[in-house]
C-alpha positions in Angstrom: 0.0 0.0 0.0 1.4 3.4 -0.9 2.0 6.2 1.6 -1.0 8.2 0.2 -3.3 5.2 0.4 -2.3 4.2 3.9 -2.6 7.8 5.1 -6.1 8.2 3.6 -7.2 4.8 5.1 -6.1 5.8 8.6 -7.4 9.3 8.5 -10.7 8.2 7.1 -11.1 5.7 10.0 -10.4 8.6 12.4 -12.9 10.8 10.6 -15.6 8.2 10.7 -15.1 7.3 14.3 -16.5 9.2 17.3 -14.0 11.1 19.5 -14.5 9.5 22.9 -13.4 11.2 26.1 -13.6 10.6 29.8 -14.5 13.4 32.3 -12.0 13.1 35.1 -10.6 14.9 38.2 -7.0 13.4 37.9 -4.5 12.1 35.5 -4.9 8.3 36.0 -6.9 8.0 32.8 -3.9 9.0 30.7 -2.6 5.4 30.8 -5.8 4.3 29.0 -5.4 6.7 26.0 -4.4 5.3 22.6 -3.4 7.0 19.4 -7.0 7.0 18.1 -9.6 9.7 19.0 -9.6 9.3 22.7 -9.0 11.9 25.4 -9.6 13.0 29.0 -11.4 16.2 29.9 -11.0 18.0 33.2 -11.6 21.4 34.8 -8.2 22.7 35.9 -6.1 25.7 36.6 -3.3 26.1 34.1 0.2 27.5 34.5 2.1 28.2 31.3 5.7 28.8 32.0 7.8 30.3 29.2 11.6 30.9 29.2 12.0 34.4 27.6 15.7 34.4 26.6 16.1 31.1 24.8 17.0 32.9 21.5 19.7 34.7 23.4 21.0 31.5 24.9 21.2 29.8 21.5 23.8 32.4 20.5 26.1 30.9 23.1 25.4 27.3 22.1 22.7 24.6 21.8 24.1 22.5 24.7 24.0 25.4 27.1 20.5 26.2 26.0 19.4 22.6 26.7 21.2 22.7 30.0 19.3 25.8 31.1 16.0 24.2 30.0 16.8 21.2 32.2 17.3 23.6 35.1 13.7 24.8 34.7 12.4 21.3 34.0 13.8 19.8 37.2 12.7 22.8 39.3 9.1 22.6 37.9 9.0 18.8 38.1 10.0 19.0 41.8 7.3 21.6 42.4 4.6 19.4 40.7 5.7 16.4 42.7 5.4 18.2 45.9 2.1 20.1 45.1 0.2 17.4 43.2 0.5 19.1 39.8 1.2 17.6 36.3 4.1 18.8 34.2 4.1 18.8 30.4 7.1 19.9 28.3 5.0 22.0 26.0 7.8 23.2 23.6 11.6 23.9 23.6 11.0 27.0 25.7 7.9 26.4 27.7 6.0 24.1 30.1 2.5 23.4 31.2 1.7 22.9 34.9 -1.8 21.6 35.4 -3.8 21.4 38.6 -7.3 19.8 38.5 -10.1 21.9 40.1 -11.4 19.1 42.4 -8.0 18.8 44.1 -6.7 22.4 44.0 -8.3 25.7 45.0 -7.5 28.4 42.4 -6.0 30.7 45.1 -3.7 27.9 46.3 -2.4 27.4 42.7 -1.7 31.1 42.3 0.2 30.8 45.6 2.2 27.9 44.1 3.0 30.1 41.0 4.3 33.0 43.1 6.5 30.6 45.1 7.7 28.9 41.9 8.7 32.3 40.4 10.7 32.9 43.6 12.3 29.5 43.4 13.5 30.1 39.9 14.5 33.8 40.2 16.3 33.5 43.5 16.9 29.8 44.2 18.3 29.0 40.7 19.9 32.4 40.2 23.5 31.3 40.9 23.1 28.4 38.4 21.4 30.3 35.6 22.8 33.9 35.8 26.3 32.9 34.6 24.8 31.7 31.3 22.3 34.6 30.8 19.9 36.8 32.8 16.9 35.0 34.2 13.7 36.1 32.4 10.5 34.0 32.2 6.8 34.4 32.5 4.1 32.4 34.2 0.6 32.9 32.8 -2.4 31.5 34.7 -6.0 30.8 33.6 -8.7 28.2 34.5 -11.2 26.2 32.5 -11.9 22.9 30.7 -9.0 21.2 28.9 -8.7 18.1 26.8 -5.7 15.8 26.7 -5.0 13.3 24.0 -2.1 11.0 23.3 0.5 12.3 20.9 2.9 9.4 20.7 2.5 5.7 20.9 4.5 5.0 24.0 3.9 3.9 27.6 5.0 7.3 29.0 2.7 10.0 30.1 4.9 12.8 28.8 3.6 12.9 25.2 0.1 14.3 25.7 -1.4 17.1 23.7 -3.5 19.5 25.7 -6.2 21.7 24.2 -8.4 24.5 25.7 -9.0 28.2 25.5 -7.6 28.5 29.0 -4.3 27.2 27.8 -4.2 29.7 24.9 -5.1 32.5 27.3 -2.4 31.4 29.8 0.1 31.5 26.9 -1.0 35.0 25.9 -0.7 36.2 29.5 2.8 34.6 30.0 4.0 36.6 26.9 3.0 39.8 28.8 5.0 38.9 31.9 8.6 40.0 32.2 11.1 40.5 35.0 10.3 41.4 37.8 6.6 40.8 37.0 7.0 37.1 36.5 3.4 36.0 37.3 0.2 37.1 35.5 -3.3 35.9 36.0 -6.5 36.3 34.0 -9.5 38.2 35.1 -11.4 34.9 35.7 -8.6 33.7 38.1 -8.5 37.1 39.8 -12.2 36.9 40.6 -11.6 33.6 42.5 -9.0 35.1 44.8 -9.9 36.1 48.4 -8.7 39.2 50.1 -5.5 37.6 51.4 -4.5 36.8 47.9 -5.4 40.2 46.5 -3.6 42.4 49.1 -0.3 42.2 51.0 1.0 44.1 54.0 4.2 46.0 53.1 6.3 48.4 55.0 6.4 51.8 53.2 8.6 54.5 54.8 8.7 52.5 58.0 4.9 52.3 58.2 3.0 49.0 57.5 0.4 49.4 54.8 -2.0 47.0 53.2 -1.5 47.4 49.4 -2.8 45.8 46.2 -0.8 42.7 45.3 -1.7 42.9 41.6 -1.1 45.5 38.8 -3.7 45.7 36.0 -2.4 45.4 32.5 -4.3 45.5 29.1 -3.6 42.9 26.5 -5.1 41.5 23.3 -6.6 38.0 23.2 -8.2 36.7 20.0 -8.4 40.4 18.8 -10.3 41.4 22.0 -8.9 43.8 24.6 -8.8 42.1 28.0 -7.2 42.7 31.4 -4.7 40.6 33.2 -3.2 41.1 36.7 0.6 40.9 37.3 2.6 40.8 40.5 6.3 41.1 41.5 5.5 39.8 45.0 7.9 37.2 46.3 7.0 34.3 48.6 9.0 31.1 49.3 7.8 27.5 49.7 9.2 27.7 53.2 6.6 30.3 54.2 3.2 29.3 55.4 
C-alpha cells in the first residue's frame, strides 16, 4: 500500500469514528489513552511557563540552552511532585503545569505560581545567571481542557492539551517580564480572596495593606482584555 493510500485509510477511519473522552478529576486516565480519537477532559487551573531568553542563549550554544532548559524542567517537576500538579514539556522554551479543580483551589495554585517564580528567580539564580539573565513568564487561567495521546508509548509525557484556558495562559505569559514574572486572567482574579489580593508592606517605615496585583491590558483573540501581574515574592518555606 502506498503512503498516500495508507494515510487516507487511517485518517478516514479517524474521521468516521467518534471522539470518545472521559471526564476526570485526575491524570490516572492518561494510561488508557491510545493513538486514536480518545481523550480525557478536566476542569483545571493552568500555569504556562515560558523561558524568555532562549534565543539569546542559543547564540552561546545549543548544549548550554538545553542545560538551562533542564534547570527549569527539574525545578518545575519538583514543584509538581510536591504540590500534586502535572508537568508537560510543551515546547523547547515552555512548560504546562496543570492542577485539577477538584484537588486544588485556584488561590492555592496562584500561591504555588508565586512561590515557583521565587524558586527560579532566587533559588536558581546562581546556576542560571552565569549563562544569561533570568527572564521568564508564568501565565495562569482556568477552565476545561482536553488531553489526548501524541505518541504511541507507555510514557505520560507525550500528551497534547487543548483548551481556551491554555491559549489564554500562553498569551498572559507573553506579557510577563522581570520582575513581574506572574500574571493571571480576570477569571482567576475573581476567584481570589482578600488575602491573595492584598499584601501588607512596610512603606517608609509604616505598615500598609496594598494591592498585590497590577492591572495590564492585552489582546486575546483580537479582543482587549485585562490581566493582573505581581512582583510579590513568597517562598515555599513560608506558610
